[in-house]
DOMI-849814 format. One line per field, with one value per residue: residue number from 0; residue in three letters; chain; z, y, x of N, C-alpha, C in turn. Coordinates in steps of 0.001 Angstrom, whole numbers, plus 500000, padded with zeros to 6 digits. Layout:
N
pos: NUM,...
code: ALA,...
unit: A,...
n.w: Z,...
n.v: Y,...
n.u: X,...
ca.w: Z,...
ca.v: Y,...
ca.u: X,...
c.w: Z,...
c.v: Y,...
c.u: X,...
//
This chain:
89
pos: 0,1,2,3,4,5,6,7,8,9,10,11,12,13,14,15,16,17,18,19,20,21,22,23,24,25,26,27,28,29,30,31,32,33,34,35,36,37,38,39,40,41,42,43,44,45,46,47,48,49,50,51,52,53,54,55,56,57,58,59,60,61,62,63,64,65,66,67,68,69,70,71,72,73,74,75,76,77,78,79,80,81,82,83,84,85,86,87,88
code: MET,LEU,ALA,GLU,VAL,LEU,GLU,ALA,ALA,ILE,GLU,LEU,THR,GLU,ALA,ASP,PHE,GLY,SER,VAL,ARG,LEU,ARG,ASP,PRO,VAL,SER,GLY,ASP,LEU,GLU,ILE,VAL,ALA,GLN,ARG,GLY,LEU,ALA,VAL,PRO,PHE,LEU,GLU,ARG,VAL,ARG,ARG,LEU,THR,PRO,SER,ASP,PRO,TYR,PRO,PRO,MET,HIS,ALA,ALA,LEU,ARG,GLY,ARG,ARG,VAL,VAL,VAL,GLU,ASP,ILE,GLU,GLN,ASP,PRO,ASP,TYR,ARG,SER,LEU,VAL,GLU,LEU,THR,ARG,LEU,ALA,GLY
unit: A,A,A,A,A,A,A,A,A,A,A,A,A,A,A,A,A,A,A,A,A,A,A,A,A,A,A,A,A,A,A,A,A,A,A,A,A,A,A,A,A,A,A,A,A,A,A,A,A,A,A,A,A,A,A,A,A,A,A,A,A,A,A,A,A,A,A,A,A,A,A,A,A,A,A,A,A,A,A,A,A,A,A,A,A,A,A,A,A
n.w: 354161,352670,353722,352693,349964,349967,350870,348668,346669,347638,347560,344795,343689,344912,347090,350086,352007,352556,352048,352360,351599,352404,351247,352958,352336,353095,354374,352697,353497,353598,354889,356401,356189,356097,356507,356051,357444,357873,359846,363198,363940,361421,360643,362599,361718,359182,359069,358740,356175,355071,352532,352021,352598,351557,350202,348174,348080,348618,346576,344387,344879,344665,342028,340635,339500,339357,341142,340474,342003,341264,342380,345393,346548,344452,343320,342783,343804,346013,347526,350049,351710,352336,354862,356301,354816,355402,357876,357401,357311
n.v: 583088,581856,583277,585796,585339,584717,587186,588800,587562,587975,590754,591222,589999,591382,590331,589534,587778,584866,581729,579482,576217,573195,569958,566915,564488,561826,561217,562572,564639,568066,571031,574172,576528,579128,582057,584679,586785,584926,583676,582406,580285,579130,578356,576432,574352,573693,573673,571444,569203,566073,563518,562535,564588,566839,569304,572196,572897,570404,568819,570095,569543,566741,566378,567747,570217,573516,574383,575975,577747,579298,580188,579276,578632,577730,575681,572290,570465,571684,572995,572209,573331,575942,577155,576707,578234,580754,581141,581848,584568
n.u: 851026,848909,846776,847310,846978,844266,843200,843873,842338,839743,839620,840012,837732,835779,834424,832559,833405,835490,837296,840095,840845,842548,843372,843467,845814,845602,843072,841356,839816,838698,840001,839525,842006,842584,840678,838287,835944,833893,831250,831337,829430,828946,831533,832045,830462,831445,834211,835877,835542,834320,834806,832228,830517,827943,828749,829532,832420,833658,832621,833799,836500,836513,835702,837595,837314,835873,832885,829968,827464,824730,822263,821467,819039,817531,818938,818928,820800,821934,820045,819234,821088,820566,819850,822201,824076,823174,824203,826785,827504
ca.w: 352718,352188,354124,351741,348711,350205,350893,347281,345941,348133,347020,343344,343348,345690,347927,351483,352841,351784,352768,351617,352183,351932,351306,353639,351341,353607,354597,351656,354099,353304,356104,356229,356760,356138,356236,356456,357434,358095,361216,363988,363809,360113,360697,363436,360955,357911,359111,358150,355382,354660,351154,351896,352873,350330,350061,346928,348074,348533,345218,343501,345108,344146,340568,340049,338783,340189,341209,340542,342454,340957,343346,346229,346816,343263,342871,343404,344506,347212,348155,351467,352447,352457,356241,356665,354185,356111,359056,356987,357714
ca.v: 583171,581572,584397,586876,584938,584877,588628,589289,587019,588669,592112,591146,589623,592243,589454,589932,586824,583756,580781,578613,574870,572240,568580,565949,563446,560490,561065,563249,565738,569455,571830,575606,576918,580593,582553,586064,587224,583866,583646,581245,579136,578518,577696,575239,573288,573340,573845,570240,568453,564731,563258,562253,565794,567327,570734,572553,572771,569002,568363,570646,568786,565382,566428,568377,571440,574395,574200,577282,577694,580627,580509,578078,578298,577108,574586,571044,569777,572388,573690,571829,574063,577350,577614,576712,579363,581979,581268,582265,585943
ca.u: 850984,847560,845926,847564,846324,842834,842906,843939,841186,838552,839674,839842,836355,834897,833614,832403,834119,836028,838136,841009,840837,843547,842887,844316,846086,845269,841627,840588,839057,839069,839985,839769,843296,842564,839335,838011,834564,832902,830751,831744,828520,829176,832845,831945,829802,832095,835679,836470,834571,834727,834396,830794,829728,827319,829007,830230,833884,834044,832308,834831,837738,836356,835561,838771,836927,835069,831440,829322,826077,824185,821213,821393,817640,816962,819789,818453,821886,822372,818915,819177,822127,820190,819961,823619,824755,822768,825079,828131,827789
c.w: 352180,352560,353163,350395,348839,350186,349476,346484,346355,347558,345523,342954,344071,346535,349354,352420,351962,352648,351795,352353,351587,352145,351981,352676,351796,353694,353449,352191,353604,354593,355782,356942,356785,355824,356639,356363,357657,359574,361906,363863,362477,360129,361520,362667,359762,357909,358473,357460,355018,353227,350980,352183,351574,350069,348783,346994,347958,347139,344224,343644,344499,342620,339879,339207,339680,340114,341391,340945,342283,342013,344184,346515,345645,342784,343551,344178,345860,347962,349657,352329,352701,353883,356698,356060,354828,357364,358699,357407,356812
c.v: 582916,582685,585566,586579,585130,586349,589195,588809,587714,590078,592115,590872,590465,591430,590000,589023,585710,582843,580031,577281,574065,570842,567678,564787,562043,560303,561628,564392,567089,570249,573291,575947,578437,581014,584010,586291,586167,583814,582330,580075,578392,577733,576412,574063,572811,573471,572653,569459,567094,564492,562966,563472,566415,568823,571037,572453,571320,568455,568868,569856,567386,565348,567023,569592,572267,574024,575584,577071,579106,581074,579265,577665,577575,575884,573280,570290,570393,573127,573395,572604,575525,577858,577678,577921,580692,582203,581866,583690,586972
c.u: 849572,846592,846096,846908,844821,842445,842898,842733,839899,838494,839391,838394,835310,833925,833544,833180,834657,836877,839032,840994,841971,843000,843915,844551,845717,843753,840792,839753,839577,838968,840284,841076,843465,841140,839245,836517,833499,832530,831115,830761,828690,830484,832797,831343,830611,833614,836382,835354,835146,834246,832905,829917,829223,827525,829782,831752,834355,833753,833348,836131,837645,836296,836776,838443,836010,833587,830839,827864,825521,823174,820965,819952,816985,817745,819375,819541,822208,821267,818849,820176,821776,820382,821417,824335,824355,823616,826438,828462,827188
//
């Protein structure tokens, strides 16, 4: 079911890739449970995020609202993630 939702979202937004994460209610970790088009090296680094990880999906989960990063190279909060995002695919 989540894979179908992801496929619809990717198609609707004309994205090249995407993922769905669920939050563990005990640890607060976010784990990718469905994905399409993400490269293995990227997935190995971000498949499971902890609350202290400095990534947009975790920040969105902790804040309870979406996080939009227009240009990761210019964003002071996420500039350090440029090389990691290049691994995505």
